[in-house]
C-alpha positions in Angstrom: 34.7 23.3 6.1 36.2 19.9 7.0 37.3 17.7 4.1 37.7 14.6 6.2 35.5 11.8 4.9 32.6 10.8 7.1 33.2 7.7 9.2 30.0 6.3 10.8 32.0 4.2 13.4 34.0 7.2 14.6 30.6 9.0 15.0 29.2 6.1 16.9 32.2 6.0 19.2 32.1 9.8 19.7 28.4 9.5 20.8 29.3 6.7 23.1 32.3 8.5 24.6 30.2 11.6 25.4 27.7 9.6 27.3 30.3 7.4 29.0 31.7 10.6 30.4 28.2 11.7 31.6 27.8 8.3 33.3 31.4 8.2 34.6 31.8 4.7 33.3 34.8 2.8 34.4 37.7 2.2 32.0 37.2 -1.6 31.5 33.5 -1.1 30.6 34.3 1.7 28.2 36.9 -0.5 26.5 34.5 -3.4 26.2 31.5 -1.4 24.9 33.1 1.1 22.5 34.4 -1.7 20.1 32.8 -4.8 18.7 33.4 -8.1 20.5 33.7 -10.0 17.3 33.9 -9.3 13.6 34.2 -11.4 10.5 35.6 -10.5 7.0 35.3 -13.0 4.2 35.1 -13.6 0.5 32.1 -14.9 -1.4 32.9 -16.4 -4.8 29.8 -16.5 -7.1 29.6 -17.9 -10.6 27.9 -15.2 -12.6 25.4 -15.7 -15.4 28.1 -15.2 -18.1 30.1 -18.1 -16.6 32.7 -16.0 -15.0 33.4 -16.1 -11.2 33.2 -12.9 -9.2 34.4 -12.6 -5.6 32.3 -10.4 -3.3 33.5 -9.0 0.1 31.2 -9.8 3.0 31.1 -8.8 6.7 29.4 -9.6 10.0 30.0 -7.7 13.2 28.7 -8.8 16.6 29.1 -5.8 18.8 27.8 -7.1 22.1 25.7 -10.1 23.2 25.6 -9.6 27.0 21.8 -9.2 26.9 21.1 -11.9 24.3 21.8 -13.2 20.8 23.2 -10.6 18.4 20.5 -9.1 16.1 20.8 -7.0 13.0 20.3 -6.7 9.3 22.4 -7.6 6.3 22.9 -4.8 3.8 23.8 -5.1 0.1 25.4 -1.9 -1.0 28.1 -1.0 -3.5 29.8 1.4 -1.0 29.5 -0.8 2.1 32.5 -0.5 4.5 33.5 -2.4 7.6 33.3 0.8 9.6 29.7 1.4 8.5 28.8 -2.2 9.6 30.7 -1.6 12.9 28.7 1.5 13.6 25.4 -0.1 12.7 26.1 -3.1 14.9 27.0 -0.7 17.8 23.7 1.2 17.3 21.8 -2.1 17.2 23.2 -2.9 20.7 21.8 0.4 22.0 18.6 0.0 20.1 17.7 -3.4 21.6 18.7 -2.1 25.0 16.6 1.1 24.9 13.4 -0.8 24.0 14.4 -3.5 26.5 14.4 -6.6 24.4 16.7 -9.4 25.2 19.0 -9.2 22.2 22.4 -7.6 21.4 23.8 -5.7 18.4 24.9 -7.2 15.2 25.1 -6.2 11.5 26.2 -7.6 8.2 27.0 -6.5 4.7 28.1 -7.4 1.3 29.8 -5.0 -1.2 27.5 -5.4 -4.2 24.8 -3.6 -6.2 21.6 -5.7 -6.6 20.5 -3.3 -9.3 23.1 -4.9 -11.6 22.7 -8.6 -10.4 20.2 -11.2 -11.6 18.1 -13.0 -9.0 20.2 -16.1 -9.4 23.4 -14.1 -8.8 21.9 -12.5 -5.7 20.9 -16.0 -4.5 24.5 -17.1 -4.9 25.7 -14.2 -2.7 23.1 -15.0 0.0 24.0 -18.7 0.1 27.7 -17.9 0.0 27.3 -15.5 3.0 25.7 -18.3 5.0 28.4 -20.8 4.0 31.0 -18.5 5.4 29.1 -17.6 8.6 27.0 -20.7 9.5 29.2 -21.7 12.5 28.7 -18.3 14.1 25.0 -17.5 13.5 21.8 -19.2 14.5 18.6 -18.7 16.5 20.4 -18.6 19.9 23.6 -16.9 18.6 23.1 -14.2 16.0 19.9 -13.5 14.1 20.1 -11.5 10.8 17.4 -9.6 9.0 16.8 -7.5 5.9 18.4 -4.1 5.6 19.3 -1.7 2.8 18.6 -3.5 -0.6 17.8 -6.9 0.9 14.4 -8.5 1.0 12.4 -11.3 2.5 13.4 -13.5 -0.5 17.1 -12.9 0.4 16.3 -14.0 4.0 14.6 -17.1 2.8 17.6 -18.2 0.7 19.8 -17.6 3.7 17.5 -19.6 5.9 17.4 -22.5 3.4 21.1 -22.6 3.2 21.6 -22.7 7.0 18.9 -25.4 7.3 20.5 -27.4 4.5 24.0 -27.3 6.2 22.6 -28.1 9.7 20.0 -30.6 8.6 17.2 -29.2 10.7 14.5 -26.6 10.6 15.5 -23.3 12.3 13.0 -20.6 11.3 14.1 -18.5 14.3 17.6 -18.1 12.6 16.5 -15.1 10.5 13.7 -12.5 10.6 12.0 -10.5 7.9 10.9 -13.7 6.2 7.8 -13.9 4.0 4.7 -14.3 6.2 3.8 -17.7 4.7 7.3 -19.0 5.6 7.5 -18.1 9.2 7.5 -14.3 9.0 5.5 -12.1 11.3 2.3 -10.2 10.4 3.0 -6.5 10.9 6.7 -6.7 10.3 6.5 -4.8 7.0 4.9 -1.8 8.7 6.8 -2.0 11.9 9.7 0.4 11.5 7.6 3.1 9.8 4.8 2.7 12.4 7.3 2.8 15.2 8.7 6.1 14.0 5.1 7.6 14.1 4.3 6.0 17.5 7.3 7.9 19.0 6.4 11.1 17.0 2.9 10.9 18.4 4.2 10.7 22.0 6.7 13.5 21.3 4.0 15.8 20.1 1.9 15.0 23.2 4.6 15.9 25.6 5.3 19.1 23.6 1.6 20.0 23.6 1.3 20.0 19.8 -1.8 18.7 18.0 -0.7 16.1 15.4 -3.6 17.1 13.2 -2.1 20.6 12.7 1.3 19.2 11.7 3.1 19.0 8.3 6.2 16.8 7.7 9.0 16.3 5.2 10.6 12.9 4.9 13.9 11.9 3.3 13.6 8.6 1.5 10.8 6.6 0.1 11.7 3.1 1.1 9.8 0.8 3.4 10.2 3.1 6.5 9.0 6.2 4.7 6.1 4.5 3.0 4.5 3.2 6.2 5.4 6.4 8.2 3.5 8.5 5.6 0.4 6.2 5.9 0.4 6.1 9.7 0.9 9.9 10.0 -2.0 10.5 7.7 -4.1 8.0 9.6 -3.5 10.0 12.8 -4.4 13.3 11.1 -1.0 14.7 10.2 0.2 15.6 6.6 3.4 14.7 4.7 4.0 17.3 2.0 7.4 16.2 0.8 9.4 12.9 0.3 12.7 12.3 -1.5 13.8 9.3 -3.4 16.9 8.0 -5.2 16.8 7.9 -9.0 18.9 5.0 -10.2 19.0 6.2 -13.8 20.3 9.7 -12.9 22.3 8.4 -9.9 21.0 11.3 -7.8 18.0 12.0 -5.5 14.9 14.1 -6.1 12.3 15.5 -3.7 8.6 15.4 -4.5 6.4 18.1 -3.0 2.6 18.5 -2.8 1.1 21.1 -0.6 -2.1 19.3 0.1 -0.3 16.1 1.1 1.4 13.3 -0.7 -0.4 10.0 -1.5 1.8 7.1 -0.5 -0.2 4.5 -2.4 -0.2 6.6 -5.6 3.6 7.1 -5.4 4.1 3.4 -4.7 2.3 2.8 -7.9 5.0 4.8 -9.9 8.0 3.7 -7.9 10.5 0.9 -8.5 11.1 -1.9 -6.0 13.8 0.2 -4.3 11.4 3.2 -3.8 12.7 5.2 -6.8 9.8 7.5 -7.9 9.2 8.1 -11.6 9.7 11.9 -12.1 7.6 12.3 -15.2 4.6 10.3 -13.8 4.9 12.2 -10.5 4.6 15.5 -12.4 1.4 14.2 -14.1 0.0 13.5 -10.6 0.6 17.1 -9.6 3.9 16.9 -7.7 6.6 19.5 -7.9 9.9 17.8 -8.5 12.9 19.4 -6.6 16.5 18.6 -6.0 16.8 15.7 -3.5 18.6 17.8 -0.9 15.6 20.2 -0.7 13.7 17.8 1.6 15.5 19.3 4.5 14.6 22.9 3.7 10.8 22.6 3.6 8.6 24.9 5.7 7.2 22.1 7.9 6.8 21.2 11.6 8.5 17.8 11.4 11.5 16.4 9.7 11.9 12.7 9.3 15.3 11.6 7.8 14.5 8.0 6.8 17.3 7.1 4.3 21.0 6.9 5.0 23.5 8.2 7.7 25.2 11.6 7.7 22.3 13.6 6.2 21.8 16.4 8.8 25.4 17.6 9.1 27.4 20.8 9.8 27.0 21.6 6.1 23.2 21.0 5.9 21.7 21.8 9.3 21.6 25.5 8.4 19.0 24.7 5.8 16.5 23.4 8.4 13.5 25.8 8.4 12.8 27.9 11.4 9.3 26.4 11.6 10.7 22.9 12.4 9.8 21.8 15.9 10.6 18.1 15.9 13.1 15.8 14.2 12.4 12.0 14.3 15.2 9.9 13.0 13.9 7.0 10.9 17.4 6.3 9.5 20.4 5.1 11.4 22.9 7.9 12.2 21.4 10.6 10.1 22.6 13.5 12.3 26.2 14.3 13.1 27.4 15.5 16.5 28.2 18.9 14.9 24.6 19.2 13.7 23.3 18.1 17.1 24.9 21.1 18.7 23.0 23.5 16.3 19.7 21.6 16.8 20.1 21.8 20.6 20.7 25.6 20.4 17.6 26.0 18.3 15.5 24.0 20.8 14.3 21.5 18.2 13.1 18.3 19.9 14.8 15.2 18.6 13.6 11.6 18.8 17.0 9.8 18.3 17.5 7.1 15.7 17.9 4.0 17.9 14.7 4.9 19.7 12.7 6.2 16.8 13.4 3.3 14.4 13.5 0.5 16.9 10.1 -0.7 15.7 11.8 -2.8 13.1 14.0 -4.8 15.6 11.2 -5.0 18.1 8.9 -6.6 15.6 11.9 -8.8 14.4 12.2 -9.9 18.1 8.4 -10.7 18.0 9.0 -12.8 14.8 12.0 -14.6 16.4 9.8 -15.5 19.4 6.9 -16.7 17.2 9.3 -18.7 15.0 11.0 -20.4 18.0 7.7 -21.4 19.6 6.0 -22.2 16.3 2.9 -20.1 17.2 2.0 -17.0 15.3 0.0 -13.9 16.4 -2.5 -11.9 14.4 -1.5 -8.6 12.9 -3.4 -6.4 15.4 -1.8 -8.2 18.3 1.7 -7.6 16.8 1.1 -3.9 16.2 -0.5 -3.5 19.6 2.5 -5.0 21.3 4.7 -2.8 19.2 2.8 0.3 20.2 3.1 -0.6 23.9 6.9 -1.2 23.6 7.6 1.9 21.6 5.5 4.1 23.8 7.1 2.8 27.0 10.6 3.2 25.6 9.9 6.8 24.5 8.6 7.8 27.9 11.5 6.2 29.8 13.9 8.2 27.7 11.9 11.4 27.9 11.6 11.1 31.7 15.3 10.7 32.1 16.0 13.6 29.7 13.7 15.8 31.8 15.0 14.6 35.2 18.7 14.9 34.3 18.3 17.9 31.9 19.8 15.7 29.1 19.5 16.0 25.4 17.1 13.2 24.2 19.9 11.4 22.4 22.1 11.5 25.5 19.2 10.2 27.6 18.5 7.3 25.2 22.2 6.4 25.2 22.4 6.6 29.0 19.5 4.2 29.4 20.9 1.8 26.8 24.5 1.9 27.9 23.6 1.4 31.5 21.5 -1.7 30.7 24.3 -3.3 28.6 27.0 -2.3 31.1 25.0 -3.8 33.9 24.5 -7.1 32.0 28.3 -7.2 31.3 29.0 -6.6 35.0 26.5 -9.2 36.1 28.1 -11.8 33.8 31.5 -11.0 35.3 33.0 -9.6 32.1 34.1 -6.4 33.7 
């Protein structure tokens, strides 16, 4: 068993290199696309509530903007690394390209733990991040959004800081804003719904009735919560979800054979999706070790938490009944695990296709903010369904035509689009 620590950027590059070989990409295009075009490292000094000053490390990576402004979230995480941000920015480039929206890939992060920071201290980090980056972000340059442990409130503080510095209203600078402050209706549901839209299409092409399916989901954040709701609405059943327990610093899985109730679990979860174990037991849930989400006897697995979850070490636990894996998280499956999944004939909807509903709806929000005209929720979700369905079928058709693995087909479409834009601009 390998003891080498997981590096998300090395994984992103390995995935790229594999498909670059399949596409026979020229050397210059490979060199351009396998590394970020720009990255920023900076310090954010914040006066804490006790009067001391603490310096936080911040990052922004703009991987490629050949097809449009960089787009991507800002994560607050105590274990954030520049390589994780590089990987996520790279995946954002492919994600925007595979659903064919005119944006490039970006990502940001701050090494911090919001669990241990007051709202005033978090506001200081948000405003400090913008003070470091304001020259290099904006509605036509680089458009951030929420990500792990960031919220619409964080986005609003960042927007206010940029508008204060620039002296103008720029609501299209950032997405994931509160609806009453220029956010888009449907944005909250978008990623989770997008996951289920692609799952619905995958089950159709595999000839499987969604109403007969059970699923296990890793995570109980925003993506998972809305994925559960949408899958139940379509007749499927989620029997297990996992969540992180902040007090125990570990995760637990919550199982209920007749299907979990997302609204009931939301009522006993903290703002980060951590479910109260004792209250869950009172509601009839069996509480299991968090890693057991992957071993459930279900038809569908949906990793919707962090990267590196289905690995060489864990893929052997995937139950023989599993037919489809839909990646709600970014980079949850390692290349080593992919090989096992291929051999077993499990159908995979890869991450940057499956979870592209979030960035697609962020694009809709950016469009609405820039033109100062907002759509109704049903219009937003209908447009999202159309985009996700079209993207799924373009990838599936290439996979069938070229006999590619679905992940390779999604990469091939995305990389071709970005490479073509780079050639058209005369960069390579």
